[in-house]
N, C-alpha and C positions, 0 to 999 in steps of 0.2 A: 758204709756209704753203700745204696743200694747201686743193686745192677740188674740190666733188662737182663729176666731169667725166662727160659719156654722151656717147657713141660714135654716132651711129646710121648704122649700115652698111646697103648697100645692095650687095648683089651680082647680077650679070648676068651666069645659066651660061650659054654655049652647045648645051648639052647637057645631058639628062636626067644624073637622080643617081642613085646607089644607095646609102641608109644603109638598111643590110637590122638590124632588129627585128621581137620581136613583134609580131603584131599579130593581134588579133580580126576584119580583118574581110578579109582573103584569106586562110583554111586551105589555097585548095588550089593553090596553089605551096610551094613549096618555103623561099623566102626573101621575105620579103615585106618591103616596106619601112617604116619609121616612123611613125606616126601620131599629129597629136592626138588630143583629147576630139572633136573636129569630124568627123574621120579624112579629115584633108587632111593631106599626107604633108608631111616636116620635115625637118630638122636640129636634131636635144637639143641643146645649152647643150655640154654634154659635149664630145660630138665635132666640135663647133664649137671650142670649147677647148683642147681637145688635140692639134687637128691646127693650130694660130697654136704653140700654143707649140712641138709637137716641130719643127716652120719657124723659130721663133728660136732653138731651140738648136745646130740646124745652121749656121743660119746663123753664130752664136758661137765655135760651136767651130772653123769654118771661116776665120775670120779670130783664130785661136789666142789669146780670151780666155776665160779658165777658166770651166767649168760642168760640173753634175755631173751625173752619171746615175741620171736616175728612171725608175723606179717607186719600186726596195727604197730603204726605209726609210734604211739603212744605207749605201745610195749616194750619200746626197742632200744639200745644205747642214744642219747644219754639219759633217757627217761621214765628209766625203768631205776625206782628210787631205792630197792632192796637189791638191787646190781649192783648198782652205784656205787652205796656205801660199801660195798665191799673190793668196792676198784680203784676209790679213789685214793684209800692210805700210800697205794702203790701208785701213782701219778696219774690213774687212767680213767678215762673218761668214754672209753668203748671198750666192748666185751673183747676177747681173743676170737671169736666169732665173726663180727661187725668189723674188728679193723682188718680183718684180712678180706672178707668180703664184700665187707660196704655196708648202709640201713640208709633207712631214706636224709641221717643227716650226717653221712659223711661217705664220701664215694669208695668205689672198690680199690682195691690194687691189684684187682685179677681179671682177665677177660680171660672168656670159652669161647673156645668155636665146638662146632658142632661136631660128634661121633659119627664118621662118615664107614661104609665099606671098606676096608685097605687091595681088597681085589672085588672086580667088577667086572665080570669077561663082560665083550658086548653081545648081546643079543639075549641078554640074560638081567632077567628083577628079582629078585629073593624076594617075593610073599608068596603065599598061601592063605587059603583060606578055612577056617575052622568056627565050628556048631558053638556053644556055651549054651546052658538052659539051666532058667534057677529052680532053685531049688527051697523047698518048704521045711523050715527049719521045728517046726514042728508037727510033721506029717511025718515029712524026710521024703518024699514025692515029691514029680518037678511041680513047678509053678506052672497053670493054665497058660494059652498065650505073650509065657516068657521065651519063645525060642528064638535066640539070637545068629547072629553070623560077624566075626569078625575077623580080621588081619591079623597075619605075624608075619614077620619080616626075617630074617636068617638063610631062610633057604638050607643047601647044603652045609656040613660040616665042614668045606671048603672054605665058605662066604661069613665065614661065625668069628672073623676077626673084625673090630671098628678100630678107629685111630680119629685121635682128637688133638688141639697142641692146648695148653692155657700159658700164658706169659702175662707178665705184668714186673715191674720196679721193687725188688723186694731184698730185703733182708737176710740173709743167711739165715736167722730164725726163723721170717716167714715162711721159704721156702720149707725148712723143718716141719711145718705146721699143713701143707697145704698138699705133701706127700704123705703127710697122714691120710688126712680127710680124703687123699686120692684111693688110697686102700682098701676103705672101712664098706664103700657099698658094696654086697653080694647078689642082686637080682637090678634091675633094670626094667621099667616099663610094669604094664599092668600084667595081672593075670598068676601072677607068682603063686598062687596059691595053686595053679594048676601047669608051676613048673615053668615056666617059659624069667626071661629074662636069667635065666642061673651066670652068674659071672665066671669063669674057669681061673685063670691067669690073666696079670699083669706084666706091664714091663713100663720105665719109665727112663727115659734120655732127658738130662737137665742137660743143658747149656745157658753162658751166661756171658752177657758182651761186659765190660768196663764202661766202652765209651759208646755214645748209639753207631757212631763209625767204625768199630773194631768189628771183630769179625768172632761168629759165636764159638767159646770153646767148650767142650764135652769135658764133665764135670763128674770125675769117678766116684764112684759107689760109693766108699769107701767116706767120703768126704758129705754129702750127701745123709748116710746116716747119720751120722755128727752133726750133723743141722736139723736127724728127727731130734736124736737123742738133746737138742736145746731149746727145741723145741718141748719138747714133753718135761722138762724139767722145769722148763718155763710158765708154761699154764698151771701144773698142779704145783704150785710155789703160792699161786693165788689162790687154791682150795683154804690154804690154812692161813688163817689170821695173824697179820699183821704183824710185825715187833712195836711195842708203843713209847 
């Protein structure tokens, strides 16, 4: 039976990061970072969720698990004929990714919050301005009129910890797949070639409630790891042809 599960996540970044968006705080640069109402930079829930989903899709395809090709609705479950042909012998209409994250035809089982800075000292905004230049690949020299400025978030090392929450009514095997997906990203944001957004460590605390009004209980790491193993066994089973 599904339980209300919450995953409290902490990413420790090794470098600053750049999630660019429209910001009224920094009109003097070409590309400013995404910020919250308090002016502090953040990683929007949509960006976090999108990166985690894309990484899970890549992993499962590498394992030959049938996965559709979003975002075009015609190419997502249950309308991708090639994927559906492999899923139906197992009684499925949706690939493991769509079943967890949703599609145009299936509601998501999980909800992501924004990733925000754990430490936000008063009077400090962890943003620095940087300069970028485009390089002509043919000549190996800088392109004329292509010098741009952008913001990077993170600041001092003490401000590199981001925290967020993911929750939903999930079966243990779905929790295991979600935890696997959260562990996959190695970077966040743009300018990865310049070393930005490098993820160092990840901490996940899992809690669950058997009833909406009950107090959350922490799930021990051994149990979570057993759910991860179950999830991987379940999805890799889809990679093999179903028995006739």
